[in-house]
N, C-alpha and C positions, 0 to 999 in steps of 0.2 A: 456386480457390487451390490451389497445390501443397502437399499435406499434408507433404511431406518436403523442406524447403529444404536445399540442399547447399553454398551459397557462404557461408563465414564472413565476418563483418565484418573489414575489414583491421586495425582498431585498436579499442581500447576507448574509446568516447565519454565525455565528461565526464558526471558524475552517476550513473554505473552502479556497482553494488557487485559485487565478485567473489564468486560463490557457490562455485565450484570451479575449482581450477587443474588443468591437465593433464586436462581432461575430454574427452568424446568427442562426436561428432555424434550417436551413438546415445542418449546421455544427454539431449541437447537434444530429440530426437524423443520420448523417453520422457516428458519433462516435458509437451510439447505434447499428446501422446496422452492422458496422464493427465488433463490439464486439460479436453480435449474430452470424455472419458468422464465426468468429474465435472460436466459441464454448463456449463462456462465458455465465454465468448465469445472466440474467437481471431480477431484481425484483423491484417491487414497494415498496417504503418506507412505513412503517406502518403509517397510518393516512393520507396519501396522496391520492388524487383522481387520476384516471387514466389519466386525461388530464393535470396534473401538470408536468412540465419539470424537473423531478428529479427521477433518478433511481440508484439502487445499482448494481454494476457490480462486479462479482466475478468469480473465476475459473482460474485466470492466476497466475502462479508461476514462479519465476526466480531462477534457480539453480546456485550455485556458487557465491552468492551475499554477502559473508561475509565481503567484503570490505566496505559495507554500514552499518555495525554494529556500534552501539553507544557504543564504548569501555569505555567512561567516565562513563556512567550509570552502566555498569557491574562492573567497578572498585569501584564505590561508593557503590554498593550493597555488594561487597566483604569486603569493609571497615566496613560496618554495621554488616554483619554476615558472617564470614569467612567460605569458603567452600574449601575443599582440592581436587584438580584435577590438573594434571601436566600442562594442558593448562592455568588454572587459576593462578597457581603459576608463570608461565612464564609472564602472563599479569601483575601481580603485580610487577614483576621485570622489567617491561617496554617493554616486547616483546609480541605484539598481534598475532604474526605469528601462534603459535600452536592453539590458540583459533579459529582463522580464518580458519585454515586447518580443524579443527574439524567441524566447521559450514559448510564448503563447502562439506565435506564428508557425513554429516548426516542430514543437514537441507536445506530447500529452503525458499526463501522469497515469501510469498503469498501477492499478490498485489491486494487486494480488495479496492474498492473506491466507493464513491457516486458522480455521475456526474449530473450537473444541469446547467440550463440556466436561467438567471435572466432578469427582465424587463429592466434593464440598458444595455442589450445585452452583458453581460459577460458570458463566458463559464467557469464554476468553478468546482472544485472537492474537496472532502474531503477524503484524503488518510487514509486507514485502513490497513497499511502494517504491517506484522508480520512474524517472523520466525517460521516455523512449521517443526517438524521432518519428514523425508522421511518415516521412519519406527519407530513407537513408541518403546522405550526401547533399541534401537540400540546404541544410544549415552549414555555415562555415565556422561554427564553433569548434574548438579543438576537441578531438575525441577523448583526450586524457582528462578533460575537465570533470570534476566530481559533481554532476547534477543530481542532487538528492534532496528530497523534501526535508524541511526542518523537523525536529522532534515534535510530534503532534500530541495534544492533550487527549486524555482518555475519551472525553465527549466528542472530540473531533474524529477520532478513530471509530468510535461507535457509530456516528452519523454516516461516515464513509462506508462502513461495512453494511449498514442498513440500506444505503443507496445501491450498493453493489448487489445486495440480495433482493432488490425490488420492494423493499418494505418502507422506504421513506420518500 
């Protein structure tokens, strides 16, 4: 794999968040280099050539990130198909504390993302964040429960990408 891709994406694809406007190819390389030094896995996107400025970065996880959970989505899923669990019953009663405590104890937020650089000199990322169990089967939360982070602001995504790349 070419460690220094040089051909920017022609346009910004849908689903990507702008991290920096009027950025540089050097900044893109710095992010990839930092991620590699931090032990992250950097892979080429399927269908991309090695010189294209787009890479998937994975392998960074944030423990104790239950505060970022999209509780509205969980509540909506419980309205559609009721599940019994003490933390879920408390959530339906308006108290997300027990569910967040369960998540902090048994799950971590995996922060995988696609980092790219465009011809318009924008550094962009497509977050692929998800909660994963620390040890499968340890938590008794239903497997069908949609444990996803809330929609994060651009600055929050930027900070998490910088942390994953070892730059913050």
